[in-house]
N, C-alpha and C positions, 0 to 999 in steps of 0.2 A: 504494500500500500504506500502511496506517495505521502511522505512526511512533509509538513508545511514549514518546517524550520528553515530549510534552504530557500523556499519561496519568500518567506518573510525577510531573510537576509538580503536577497536581491532587491526586493521592494524597498527595504530600508536604505540601501546604498543609493538607489535612484531618487528616493525622497530626500535624502541628505543633499545630493547634488542639486536638485531642483531648489531646495530651500536656500542653499548657499548662493546659487546662481541668481535667483530672484532677489535675495536679501542683500547681496553685495554686487550689484551690476556696475560695470564701468560707467563713469560719468558721461562719456561721449556716445554711449549706445542708445539708439532709438529703440522703442518698445519692440518693433518688428525684428530688429537685429538680436535683441536679447532673447526673444522667443524662439527664433529659428536656430540660433546657436545652442540654446538649451536642448532642442530636439536632436541636433547633431551630437551633443554630449551624451544624451540618453542612449542614442544608437551605439555610440562607442562603448559605453559602459555595458550594454547588453552583449555586444560582441566580445568584450573582455570576459564576461561571465561565461559565454559559450567556450572560449578558449580555456579558461580555468577548469571547466567541467571535463574537457577533453583529456586532462591529465589523469583522470580516474583515481584520484587520491582517495584513500579510505575515509578520511574525515568528511569528504563530500558525500560519500555513500551513507554515512550516518545521518547527515543533514537531510538527505532526500529519500532515504529508505531503500537504497540499493542502486547499482549501476544502471539497471534497466529503467528506473525512474529518473535517474540523472539524464539519460539520453532523451527521455521525453521532454524534460525541461530544456536541455540543450537545443533541441529542435524548436521548441516554442520561443525561446529567447532569440534564436536566429531569425525566425519569421518577424518578431516584433522589431528587431534591429533593422531589418530591411524596410519595414513600413515607416519607422521613424526617420530613417535615412532618406527615404523618398520625400517625406514631408519637408525635411531640412533642405533638400536639394531644390525643390520646386518653390519653396517659400522664401529662401534666403534672398536679401536684396541684391540686385544686379548692379545698381548704380552706386558709385562711391560717394561718401559724404563730402561736403565742400572742404577744400583745403588739402585733400589727400592727393599725393603725387600719383597719377595714373600709371606712369612708366615704372616707378618702383613697385607698385602693386602688381603690375603685369608680369614682372620678373619673378615674383614668388611662385614656387611650384605647387602651391596648395591646391589651386583649382583643378589642374589636370590630374593630380594625384587623387583628389576626391572623385572626379568624374570616372577615372578608371576603376577605383575601388567600388563605386556604386554599381557600375556595369558588371564587374565580376561577381559582386555580391548577389545581384539579381539572378545572373546565370547560374552561379553556384547553388543558390537556394532552389531554383527550378530543378536542377539535377538532383539535389538532395531529397526533394519531395516526390520525385518521379519514380514510382514503384516498378515501372516497366524496364528501367535500366538495370542490367545485371550488376550484381554486387562486385564482381571482378573489374567492371568498368566504372562503377560508381565510386569505389573506394579511392583510386588515385585522383579522380577528378575532384572529389570532396576535399582533398588536400589543398586545392586552390584557395580555400578559405584562409590559409596561412598567408598567402600573397595579399588577399583582400585586407587582412588585419594590418599588414605592414603598410599597405597603401593608405589606409585610413589613419594610421598613426602618423605617417608623414604628412597627411592632409592637415590635421589639426596642429601638429607641431610647427609647421611652416606657415600657418595661416597669418595674414597681416594683423597687427594689433588692432586695427580698426574694426575687425570682426571678432577676434578672439585674443584675450590677454592671458598668456600662459601662467602668469604669476598672480592672477586674481585668485580669490579663495576657491572658487569652483574649478579654476584652471589647474591649481595645484592638485586637487583631487583627481582630475583627469590624468595628470602627469604620473601620479602614484599608481593609478589603474594601468597606465601604459607600461610602467616598469614591471608590474606584476604580470601583465598579460604577455609581455615579450619573454620574460623568464619562463612562463608556462608554455609558451609556443616552442621555445628551444628545447625544453624538457620533453614535450610531447613528440617532437619530430626526431630528436637525436638521442634522447636518453632513456626513454621508457622501456623499449624492447631489451636493451642490453642489461638494464638494472633489474628487471623483474622476471624475465623469462627463465624457466628451468628446463634443462635438457632431459629428454626422455627418448627411449628407443621403442619401436613398435614390436610388441611381443606376439600379437595375434590380431587377425581381422576376421570376425565371425559374422557370417551372413545370417540375418534373421528375416522374419516375414515383414517385408517392406521397411526394414531397418538394418543397420550395420553396427555391430559392437566393435570398437577399437580398444584393444588392451595395450597399455603402455607400461614399460619398466623404467624406473628412474635410473639415470646415469650417475647422478650425484644426490643432492638433497631432494627429499620428497616434498610435494606440494602439501602444505598444511591448509585444511579447509574444514568447513562444517557441512553436514548433510543439507542439500538443497542449493548449494552454491554452484556457480559455473565458472568456466575458464575459457580463454581464447587459445585455440589450437592452431599452430602454424607448422605445416609439414615442410621439411626442407627438401630441396631438390628441384629440378627443372619442371616447370609447369605447376608447381605448388607455391604460389607467390603471394598469398594473403591469409591472414589469420581469420578463423571463424569461431564464434562463441557457441559452446555446447555445455549443457548441464552435466555435472559429474554424476555418474550412476554408481560408482563404487563407494564403499564406506571409508571413512578416514583412516581406520586401522589397517586396511588392506595394504599389501606390499605393492600391488599394481594399481594403476589409475585407469579407470574405465569410462569411456564415453559411448553412449548409444545414440546413433544419428538416424533420423528418418530420411529415406531417399526422397528428396524434394526437388532437387535441381541438378545442374551440371556438376557442381563440386561434390555433393554427397553421392551422386552416381559414380563419379570418378573414384571416390574413396572405396566404394563397394567393388568396383570392377578392376581397379588398377593398383590399389595399395597392397603392399606385401610386407611381411615381417622383416625386421632388420633395419628399416629406415629410421632416420632421426627426426625428432619432433621437438619443437619449442612450445612450452605451455606457460601461459601468463595468467596470473590470477592469485587467489580466487576472488570472485565478485558475487554480489547479490546479498540480500537480506531476507530470503524466503525461509525463515526459521520458525519451526513449530515447537521447538523444545520448551520455550518459555510461555507458550499459550495456555489456554484453559484446559480443564481436565477432560472435557468432551469435545472431540474434534472430528470434522469431516475432511478427509483428503479426497479431492475430486480430480481425477486424472482423465484426460481425453487423449487417446492415442499415445504419441511419443511424449506427451506431458506426464507420463508415468515416471520419467527418469529422476526428478528430484525426490519423489516419494520412494523410489527404489533405493536410493542412497540412504534415506532415513530409515527404511526398514532393515537394510543390511547393517546399519550401525546400532539399531535398537537392541537393548539388553532385556532379558527376562526380568520381570518385576516392575516394569515401567507402569506408573500409576494411571496414566491416561487411558481413556476409552476411545478408540479410534475406529471410525468406519472409513474404509478405503473404497470409494466408489470409482470403479474403473470402466470407462465408456470406450467401446471399440465397435467397429463396423460388424465384425463377426468374431466368434471365438478363436478362429485360426489366426487372426491378426492381433490377438491379445498377447503381446510379447511377455516373456518371463512369468506366464500365468502359473505354471507348476511351482516355481520358486515362491511366488506370492502366497499360494495356498499353503505351502510348507512352512513359511515364516509365520503366517497367521496362526496356524495350529501350534507352532512351537512357542510363540510369544504369549498367546492367550488373551491379549488385550486388543487384538486386531480383528475386525469383522470385515471380510472381503465381500463387496457388493458389485458383481460384474453386471454391466448393462450392454447388451448387444443390439444394435439398431436393426439388424436383419431379423430379429425376433420381436421387434416392436418396442424394445426397452430403450428409452432415450434418457439422456441426462437432463431431466426437467424437474422443476420443483414438485409437480404433482406426483411423479414417480418416486422422488426421494421421500416425500411425505408418507407414501405407502411403505417404503422399505425401512425407514428409520423408526426406532421405538419411541423416541421422545419428540416433543415439538421442535420445529426447525430453529426457532429463536434461542434455544438452549445450547446450541453448538457454536463452535468457532470453525470457520471455513478456510481451507487452503485449496486454491484451484489453479490448475495449470493444464492448458490444452489449447485447441484452436480458438482464436479470438472471438468469432461469432458465438461459440458455445459459452465461453467464459463471460462475455458481455451480457448475453441473454440471461444466464443464470444469476449474475450479479443483480441485474434489474429486477428479476422475479423474486429473489431472496429479500431484497429491500422492500418490495411490495408486500411480502409475507411477514414483515415485521422484524427482520434480522438487521441489527444496526450495521452501518457501513464499517465501523471500526472492528467488527468481528469477521470481516471478509477480507482475505489476503490473496492477492493474485501476483503473478509474475508477468510483467509486460516485456516479453522476450522479443523486442523489436529494436533494431539498432540502425535504422535509416528511415 
């Protein structure tokens, strides 16, 4: 669930800038100049927030409720940055105030830098929001946002004093933001992979029904994680040139690291058909806050298809005597597509506090509130819910559960979308 702490921090920074900018405007600024410069400053602060979130620092995960939620906010502030930048561009005065040297002003590179930055920002945002573009093509083009940030930084740093005073109170705040943003940009582009990736070797590639399990053996240190977290997997070698996020399906105590991937596109199909044991893999993480360990005593784990993986890790890590009463509702198209079903049944029998509720759509059993109300022994509002699966299923269930009286705070989902 998205935590509001991070949203409040971003809103607070924007509010502080607006208060300082309006409270201490330069004497020579006309109201229109003050307003349009303010919009440009807001756009830059939003861009800085997007850059900071791209570092994937753990403290930001705590503020927003996990990396998946951070990426939602990252996308949102990018859109808002583009909108406010457009307002700034179209509303900023084109005529110079009396007494300003037009030749000296024309020599400043601020205007062309701002124009290029805005053009690339709009293009980059269109690419980022276009779901039809393949991930392998989307990822390198999305890095263009680093160029956009550099251009916009140059735009306001070189702006003539008649429009922007760098050492005004609000200007100093923007300069501090620029310093933080540039450090985060360098860290994201040049430092993150080398600092946080752990080397693994492919031990096995197991073909399942519509999915593939990849088993990795640590070369050095093992990845420390909690059940329900995910990591970015980057296969080394020609043709494997980008990391992909997958939920960890093994338990933290296991020697090997396991990922179970549904065959959805070219990359996961290539994993199934071409990946062989012995290859090297870089694993970066862990990420996510999809943790049921500290939740209430009565829980519903609702998995749709490959959304089983975080719950599989939790089950594999669970020990006998766990006081929680858990119903694992597992929705699949048919029984043959229910991966790890035998293991789930065995673990449920072994642990004693797990009730497995399989739902197969070919038999008319769907993951709907009406069906769950029939299958569960207690009223719906007495449970705490953890859901992972196809977005339409999760969104539909969330809406129906809220209508049935389940508080939003008791519904936890994983927004596993990163573009």
